C-alpha positions as CSV (number, residue, x, y, z in Angstrom):
1,X,117.3,112.2,113.7
2,X,117.6,110.7,110.2
3,X,116.9,107.4,111.5
4,X,113.7,108.8,113.3
5,X,112.5,110.3,110.0
6,X,113.3,107.1,108.1
7,X,111.3,105.2,110.6
8,X,108.3,107.8,110.1
9,X,108.6,107.2,106.4
10,X,108.5,103.5,106.5
11,X,105.5,103.6,109.0
12,X,103.7,105.8,106.5
13,X,104.4,103.7,103.6
14,X,103.0,100.7,105.6
15,X,99.7,102.6,106.5
16,X,99.3,103.7,102.8
17,X,100.1,100.1,101.5
18,X,97.4,98.6,103.9
19,X,94.9,101.3,102.7
20,X,95.7,100.5,99.2
21,X,95.3,96.8,99.9
22,X,91.8,97.3,101.4
23,X,90.7,99.4,98.5
24,X,91.9,96.9,96.0
25,X,90.1,94.1,97.7
26,X,87.0,96.2,97.9
27,X,87.3,97.1,94.3
28,X,87.6,93.6,93.1
29,X,85.1,91.9,95.4
30,X,82.1,93.8,94.9
31,X,82.0,92.9,91.2
32,X,81.0,89.5,92.1
33,X,77.6,90.2,93.8
34,X,77.1,93.0,91.2
35,X,77.4,90.7,88.3
36,X,75.1,88.2,90.0
37,X,72.6,90.7,90.5
38,X,72.5,92.5,87.0
39,X,73.7,89.5,84.8
40,X,76.2,89.5,82.0
41,X,74.5,92.2,79.9
42,X,74.3,94.5,83.1
43,X,77.9,93.8,83.8
44,X,78.7,94.5,80.2
45,X,77.1,98.0,80.5
46,X,78.9,98.9,83.7
47,X,82.3,97.6,82.5
48,X,82.1,99.4,79.2
49,X,82.4,102.8,81.1
50,X,84.4,101.7,84.0
51,X,87.9,102.3,82.4
52,X,87.0,106.0,82.3
53,X,86.4,106.1,85.9
54,X,89.6,104.0,86.4
55,X,91.7,106.5,84.6
56,X,90.4,109.3,86.7
57,X,90.8,107.4,89.9
58,X,94.6,106.5,89.1
59,X,95.1,110.2,88.3
60,X,93.7,111.4,91.6
61,X,95.1,108.6,93.7
62,X,98.3,107.1,92.3
63,X,99.8,109.0,89.4
64,X,99.5,112.7,90.2
65,X,99.7,112.6,94.1
66,X,103.2,110.8,93.7
67,X,104.4,113.5,91.4
68,X,103.0,116.3,93.4
69,X,104.6,114.9,96.7
70,X,107.8,115.0,94.8
71,X,107.4,118.7,94.0
72,X,106.4,119.6,97.7
73,X,109.3,117.7,99.1
74,X,111.7,119.7,96.8
75,X,110.5,123.0,98.3
76,X,112.0,123.6,101.8
77,X,110.0,126.9,102.5
78,X,106.2,126.5,103.4
79,X,105.4,129.6,101.3
80,X,107.1,128.2,98.3
81,X,105.2,124.9,98.9
82,X,102.0,126.7,98.9
83,X,102.7,128.7,95.7
84,X,103.9,125.5,94.0
85,X,100.5,123.9,95.0
86,X,98.6,127.0,93.7
87,X,100.3,126.9,90.3
88,X,99.8,123.1,90.0
89,X,96.3,123.7,91.0
90,X,95.6,126.0,88.0
91,X,97.3,123.5,85.7
92,X,95.2,120.6,87.1
93,X,91.9,122.6,87.0
94,X,92.5,123.3,83.3
95,X,93.2,119.7,82.6
96,X,90.3,118.5,84.6
97,X,88.0,121.1,83.0
98,X,88.9,120.0,79.5
99,X,88.2,116.3,80.3
100,X,85.0,117.1,81.8
101,X,83.8,119.3,78.9
102,X,85.1,116.7,76.4
103,X,83.2,113.9,78.1
104,X,80.0,115.9,78.3
105,X,80.0,117.2,74.9
106,X,81.4,114.0,73.2
107,X,79.3,111.6,75.3
108,X,77.3,110.4,72.1
109,X,80.3,110.3,69.9
110,X,82.2,108.0,72.5
111,X,79.3,105.8,73.1
112,X,78.7,105.4,69.3
113,X,82.5,104.5,68.9
114,X,81.8,101.8,71.6
115,X,79.0,100.4,69.4
116,X,76.2,101.2,71.9
117,X,74.6,104.9,71.8
118,X,72.7,104.0,75.1
119,X,75.9,104.3,77.0
120,X,75.9,108.2,76.8
121,X,74.3,108.9,80.2
122,X,76.8,106.7,81.8
123,X,79.7,108.7,80.3
124,X,77.8,112.0,81.5
125,X,77.6,110.5,85.1
126,X,81.2,109.5,85.3
127,X,82.4,112.9,84.0
128,X,81.6,114.7,87.1
129,X,84.1,112.8,89.0
130,X,87.0,114.5,87.1
131,X,86.0,118.0,88.7
132,X,87.2,116.4,92.1
133,X,90.4,115.3,90.6
134,X,92.5,118.6,91.1
135,X,91.7,118.7,94.7
136,X,92.2,115.0,95.4
137,X,95.5,114.9,93.7
138,X,96.9,118.1,95.1
139,X,95.8,117.4,98.7
140,X,96.9,113.8,98.6
141,X,100.1,115.0,97.1
142,X,100.6,117.6,99.7
143,X,100.3,115.3,102.6
144,X,102.5,112.5,101.1
145,X,105.1,115.2,100.5
146,X,105.1,116.0,104.2
147,X,105.2,112.2,105.0
148,X,101.6,112.3,106.3
149,X,100.0,109.2,104.9
150,X,97.0,108.8,107.0
151,X,94.9,111.4,105.2
152,X,95.5,109.7,101.9
153,X,94.9,106.3,103.5
154,X,91.7,107.3,105.1
155,X,90.4,109.0,102.1
156,X,91.1,106.2,99.8
157,X,89.1,103.7,101.9
158,X,86.2,106.1,102.5
159,X,86.1,106.8,98.6
160,X,85.8,103.0,97.9
161,X,83.5,102.1,100.8
162,X,81.0,104.9,99.6
163,X,81.4,104.1,95.9
164,X,80.8,100.4,96.5
165,X,77.9,101.0,98.7
166,X,76.2,103.2,96.0
167,X,77.0,100.6,93.2
168,X,75.3,97.7,95.2
169,X,72.5,99.7,96.4
170,X,71.8,100.9,92.7
171,X,72.0,97.2,91.5
172,X,69.7,95.9,94.3
173,X,67.2,98.7,93.6
174,X,67.3,98.2,89.9
175,X,66.4,94.5,90.3
176,X,63.4,95.3,92.5
177,X,62.2,98.2,90.4
178,X,62.9,96.5,87.0
179,X,65.0,99.3,85.8
180,X,66.7,98.9,82.4
181,X,70.5,97.9,82.6
182,X,71.3,101.4,81.3
183,X,69.4,103.2,84.1
184,X,71.0,100.9,86.6
185,X,74.5,101.6,85.0
186,X,74.0,105.4,85.3
187,X,73.3,105.1,88.9
188,X,76.1,102.9,89.5
189,X,78.6,105.1,87.7
190,X,77.3,108.0,90.0
191,X,79.0,106.1,92.8
192,X,82.3,107.5,91.5
193,X,81.0,111.0,92.2
194,X,79.8,110.1,95.8
195,X,83.1,108.4,96.5
196,X,85.1,111.4,95.4
197,X,83.0,113.7,97.4
198,X,83.4,111.4,100.5
199,X,87.4,111.4,99.9
200,X,87.3,115.2,99.5
201,X,85.4,115.9,102.8
202,X,88.2,113.6,104.7
203,X,91.0,115.4,103.0
204,X,89.5,118.9,103.7
205,X,89.3,118.0,107.3
206,X,92.9,117.1,107.5
207,X,93.9,120.2,105.4
208,X,92.1,122.7,107.7
209,X,94.2,121.3,110.7
210,X,97.6,120.7,108.9
211,X,98.3,123.4,106.3
212,X,100.5,126.4,107.3
213,X,99.3,129.8,106.1
214,X,102.9,131.3,105.5
215,X,102.9,134.0,102.8
216,X,105.3,133.7,99.8
217,X,108.1,136.1,100.2
218,X,109.6,135.4,96.8
219,X,109.0,133.3,93.7
220,X,112.5,132.6,93.0
221,X,112.4,129.1,94.4
222,X,109.0,128.2,92.7
223,X,108.9,126.4,89.5
224,X,107.8,128.5,86.5
225,X,104.5,127.5,84.7
226,X,106.1,126.1,81.6
227,X,108.7,124.2,83.6
228,X,105.9,122.9,85.8
229,X,103.8,121.8,82.8
230,X,106.7,120.1,81.2
231,X,107.3,118.1,84.4
232,X,103.7,117.2,84.7
233,X,103.7,115.8,81.2
234,X,107.0,113.9,81.4
235,X,107.2,112.7,85.1
236,X,103.4,112.9,86.1
237,X,102.3,111.5,82.8
238,X,104.6,108.5,83.0
239,X,103.4,107.7,86.7
240,X,99.7,108.1,85.6
241,X,100.2,105.7,82.6
242,X,101.7,102.9,84.6
243,X,99.1,103.3,87.4
244,X,96.5,103.0,84.5
245,X,98.1,100.0,82.8
246,X,95.2,97.5,83.1
247,X,92.6,100.1,82.7
248,X,94.0,101.4,79.4
249,X,94.1,97.8,78.0
250,X,90.3,97.5,79.1
251,X,89.5,100.9,77.6
252,X,90.7,99.6,74.1
253,X,88.7,96.5,74.8
254,X,85.6,98.8,75.4
255,X,85.9,100.2,71.7
256,X,86.8,97.1,70.0
257,X,85.5,93.8,71.5
258,X,81.8,94.2,71.3
259,X,81.9,95.9,68.0
260,X,84.0,93.2,66.5
261,X,81.9,90.5,67.9
262,X,79.0,92.0,65.9
263,X,81.1,92.1,62.7
264,X,82.0,88.6,63.4
265,X,78.3,87.6,63.1
266,X,76.9,87.9,66.7
267,X,73.8,89.8,67.3
268,X,73.6,92.8,69.5
269,X,72.3,91.0,72.6
270,X,74.6,88.1,72.2
271,X,77.7,90.4,71.7
272,X,76.9,92.3,74.9
273,X,76.3,89.2,76.9
274,X,79.6,87.7,75.7
275,X,81.6,91.0,76.4
276,X,80.1,90.8,80.0
277,X,81.5,87.3,80.3
278,X,85.0,88.5,79.1
279,X,84.8,91.4,81.6
280,X,84.7,88.7,84.5
281,X,88.4,88.4,84.1
282,X,89.2,91.9,85.6
283,X,88.2,91.4,89.2
284,X,89.9,88.0,89.0
285,X,93.1,89.6,87.8
286,X,92.9,92.3,90.5
287,X,92.6,89.5,93.3
288,X,95.5,87.8,91.9
289,X,97.7,90.8,91.8
290,X,96.8,91.9,95.5
291,X,99.5,89.6,97.0
292,X,102.1,90.4,94.4
293,X,101.5,94.2,94.6
294,X,101.6,94.2,98.3
295,X,104.9,92.5,98.3
296,X,106.3,95.1,96.0
297,X,104.8,98.0,97.8
298,X,106.1,96.7,101.2
299,X,109.7,96.6,99.7
300,X,109.6,100.0,98.1
301,X,110.6,102.0,101.2
302,X,113.8,99.9,101.6
303,X,114.6,100.9,98.1
304,X,114.2,104.6,98.9
305,X,116.1,104.2,102.1
306,X,119.0,102.7,100.3
307,X,119.1,105.5,97.6
308,X,119.0,108.1,100.3
309,X,121.9,106.6,102.1
310,X,123.7,106.1,98.7
311,X,124.2,102.4,99.3
312,X,123.9,101.1,95.9
313,X,124.5,97.5,96.8
314,X,121.7,97.5,99.1
315,X,119.5,99.1,96.5
316,X,120.5,96.3,93.9
317,X,119.8,93.6,96.4
318,X,116.4,95.1,97.5
319,X,115.3,95.5,93.8
320,X,116.2,92.0,92.8
321,X,114.4,90.6,95.9
322,X,111.3,92.6,95.0
323,X,111.4,91.4,91.6
324,X,111.7,87.8,92.4
325,X,109.2,87.7,95.1
326,X,106.7,89.6,93.0
327,X,107.3,87.1,90.1
328,X,107.1,84.0,92.3
329,X,103.7,84.9,93.8
330,X,102.2,86.2,90.8
331,X,103.2,82.9,88.8
332,X,101.6,80.9,91.8
333,X,98.3,83.0,91.8
334,X,97.9,82.8,88.1
335,X,98.7,79.0,88.0
336,X,96.1,78.5,90.9
337,X,93.3,80.4,89.0
338,X,94.0,78.8,85.7
339,X,93.8,75.4,87.3
340,X,90.7,76.1,89.2
341,X,89.0,78.4,86.6
342,X,85.9,76.1,86.0
343,X,85.3,76.1,89.7
344,X,86.1,79.7,90.3
345,X,83.8,80.8,87.3
346,X,80.9,78.6,88.3
347,X,81.1,79.6,92.2
348,X,81.5,83.4,91.5
349,X,79.4,83.8,88.4
350,X,77.0,80.8,88.3
351,X,78.3,79.2,85.1
352,X,81.4,78.2,83.3
353,X,81.1,80.4,80.3
354,X,84.4,81.7,78.9
355,X,86.6,79.4,80.8
356,X,89.3,79.5,78.2
357,X,89.3,83.3,77.7
358,X,89.5,83.9,81.4
359,X,92.2,81.3,81.9
360,X,94.4,83.0,79.1
361,X,93.6,86.4,80.8
362,X,94.9,85.3,84.1
363,X,98.4,85.2,82.6
364,X,98.3,88.9,82.6
365,X,98.8,88.7,86.4
366,X,102.5,87.6,85.9
367,X,103.3,90.2,83.3
368,X,101.6,93.1,85.2
369,X,103.4,92.2,88.3
370,X,106.9,92.1,86.5
371,X,106.2,95.3,84.6
372,X,105.1,97.1,87.8
373,X,108.3,95.7,89.7
374,X,110.7,96.6,86.8
375,X,109.1,100.1,86.3
376,X,109.1,100.8,90.1
377,X,113.0,100.3,90.0
378,X,113.3,102.7,87.0
379,X,111.1,105.2,88.6
380,X,112.9,105.1,91.9
381,X,116.0,106.0,89.8
382,X,114.2,109.0,88.3
383,X,114.2,107.1,84.8
384,X,110.8,107.6,83.1
385,X,111.5,107.5,79.4
386,X,111.9,103.8,78.9
387,X,108.9,102.5,80.8
388,X,106.7,105.1,79.1
389,X,107.9,104.1,75.6
390,X,107.4,100.5,76.6
391,X,103.9,101.0,77.7
392,X,103.0,103.1,74.6
393,X,104.4,100.3,72.3
394,X,102.4,97.6,74.2
395,X,99.1,99.7,73.7
396,X,99.8,100.0,70.0
397,X,100.1,96.3,69.7
398,X,96.6,96.0,71.6
399,X,95.2,98.5,69.3
400,X,96.4,97.1,66.1
401,X,95.7,93.4,66.7
402,X,92.6,93.4,69.1
403,X,89.9,93.8,66.4
404,X,91.3,91.1,64.1
405,X,91.8,88.6,66.9
406,X,88.3,89.2,68.3
407,X,86.8,88.6,64.7
408,X,88.6,85.4,64.5
409,X,88.6,83.9,68.0
410,X,86.1,86.1,69.9
411,X,86.8,86.9,73.5
412,X,89.7,84.2,73.4
413,X,91.4,86.4,70.9
414,X,91.0,89.6,73.1
415,X,92.5,87.7,76.0
416,X,95.4,86.5,73.9
417,X,96.2,90.0,72.5
418,X,96.2,91.5,76.0
419,X,98.9,88.9,77.0
420,X,100.8,89.7,73.7
421,X,100.7,93.4,74.5
422,X,102.0,92.9,78.0
423,X,104.8,90.5,76.8
424,X,106.0,93.3,74.5
425,X,106.0,95.9,77.2
426,X,108.0,93.6,79.7
427,X,110.6,92.5,77.1
428,X,111.3,96.1,76.1
429,X,111.9,97.1,79.8
430,X,113.9,93.9,80.4
431,X,116.0,94.3,77.5
432,X,117.1,97.6,78.3
433,X,117.6,97.1,82.1
434,X,120.7,97.0,83.8
435,X,122.5,93.5,83.9
436,X,121.8,92.9,87.5
437,X,118.0,93.3,86.7
438,X,118.2,91.2,83.4
439,X,119.8,88.3,85.3
440,X,117.4,88.5,88.4
441,X,115.1,85.9,86.9
442,X,117.9,83.6,85.9
443,X,120.3,83.3,88.9
444,X,120.6,79.8,90.5
445,X,118.3,78.3,88.0
446,X,115.5,80.5,89.6
447,X,113.2,80.4,86.4
448,X,113.5,76.7,86.0
449,X,112.8,76.0,89.6
450,X,109.8,78.3,89.5
451,X,108.3,76.6,86.3
452,X,108.6,73.2,88.2
453,X,106.9,74.5,91.2
454,X,104.1,76.1,89.4
455,X,103.6,73.5,86.8
456,X,103.5,70.7,89.4
457,X,101.0,72.7,91.4
458,X,98.8,73.5,88.4
459,X,98.6,69.9,87.2
460,X,97.9,68.4,90.7
461,X,95.3,71.0,91.5
462,X,93.5,70.7,88.3
463,X,93.6,67.0,88.2
464,X,92.4,66.9,91.8
465,X,89.5,69.3,91.0
466,X,88.4,67.5,88.0
467,X,88.3,64.0,89.9
468,X,86.5,65.5,92.8
469,X,83.8,67.2,90.5
470,X,83.3,63.9,88.5
471,X,83.0,62.0,91.7
472,X,80.8,64.3,93.7
473,X,78.7,66.3,91.1
474,X,78.7,69.3,93.5
475,X,76.1,72.1,93.5
476,X,77.3,75.7,92.9
477,X,77.7,76.2,96.8
478,X,79.6,72.9,97.2
479,X,81.9,73.9,94.4
480,X,83.2,76.6,96.8
481,X,84.1,74.0,99.3
482,X,86.1,72.0,96.5
483,X,87.9,75.1,95.4
484,X,88.7,75.9,99.0
485,X,90.2,72.4,99.5
486,X,92.2,72.6,96.3
487,X,93.5,76.1,97.1
488,X,94.9,74.7,100.4
489,X,96.4,71.8,98.6
490,X,97.9,73.9,95.8
491,X,99.4,76.4,98.1
492,X,100.9,73.8,100.5
493,X,102.5,71.9,97.4
494,X,103.9,75.1,96.0
495,X,105.5,76.2,99.3
496,X,106.8,72.6,99.9
497,X,108.5,72.4,96.5
498,X,109.6,76.1,96.7
499,X,111.6,75.3,99.8
500,X,112.8,71.7,98.8
501,X,114.2,73.2,95.6
502,X,115.5,76.4,97.3
503,X,113.6,78.6,94.9
504,X,114.2,81.6,97.3
505,X,117.0,82.5,99.4
506,X,116.8,82.7,103.2
507,X,116.8,86.5,103.0
508,X,113.8,86.4,100.7
509,X,111.9,84.0,102.9
510,X,112.6,86.2,105.8
511,X,111.1,89.1,103.8
512,X,107.8,87.4,103.7
513,X,105.2,87.8,106.3
514,X,105.6,84.7,108.6
515,X,108.6,83.7,106.6
516,X,110.6,83.1,109.8
517,X,108.2,80.8,111.3
518,X,107.9,78.9,107.9
519,X,111.6,78.3,107.8
520,X,111.7,77.1,111.4
521,X,108.8,74.8,110.9
522,X,110.1,73.4,107.7
523,X,113.4,72.6,109.4
């Protein structure tokens, strides 16, 4: 019976991971045609407000549902589960109401703090999405607590498909109707509301067919309001913060980059355009994190299984494997993007503006993957304090140094401070980790071998691309072909060196998709 339930959990986790992967790819890819349609300034307008949506989305999708699923799983009686959800709903309704009112009343002040009063209508548009947050978080958390992952998965994909469709339709219509970039941005931001509505409909369908109508016989087993609030702030808050890590750093950029570019001497139009160039980094980082995140997520069920069976050695082994695999492929992704940044930038965005800033920003792929892996291990063990403290310290570093760096080095400075903040977060978590986690990156000369593999790949790929460009003088479309050839070359070289140097153990290779076939072919 226990094995059957565990198989059900692992199958559910796979479905949720696949849906999350699809949603992340959609969320990253649509920005390329969107930027091509609306230009740097239109992209700046959208990206200035996007972090507000991103925070709401992680609340409703990643952070709070995980916490609520834990609350549901703790209650054995269906009536107690419903009462826990009811009390949680009241707390979440109060929170979302405060956020909605705060954004509606403070839209002008927030826009002014970002240095652009014309952003106020976009803030008003995205505020409505927060009214859906209690229902989305509660229903997803309930289903996940019952190990029913399909409703959450379908609602996540539906939300992204509808939102992306609204954004691209708004961009196309804005170009044809000659709208201002701010009117276009307002309609694009309304995609968040339509997406939340689509997700709500999907979840309501499953709710109607799945929820028991048992009455509460007693409230003795239900958490009290003040205990529930304390846990929401401590555990739920920690999960939400880490789910919003990249978005929170981008929010700080929204308040400081454009303003400090103006202080540094750029005109308003030039500062907005340059901030739009800097914002190209976000979809590239998201794409770079897709593989590393997918690997981490796929190994999380085995961590849970090892803990449930109290097999600590298996837990340690799986944790180390998750960290090493995530680190390996995040370094490979970052190295490849850095080597090919001139080609990727030209292919996707039409020119090579901001190459250095974007190349620096790609290093965040490595540190976000490491931070996510280590914090996942801590949270699996029920330890939330250290990851939260480390994140807050990193955000403080970004807040303190970002303005000075932008005034001195423009968007190169903003990228550098983002990396500095992430490095500080990671070092704090790593320093306070258990010894088996601290040594995970150094056993059997793992770090040295990885640097050889990634460094060789980066040098060969960047050299090959530079020679081909100089020889062929390709068009923008032909640049895509060169990038593809160099990706194949770089990936093959990295895998060949990784196997030759025995970067990964046989167990780690076998944990990868097609890992067994790769080992057999290599032999």
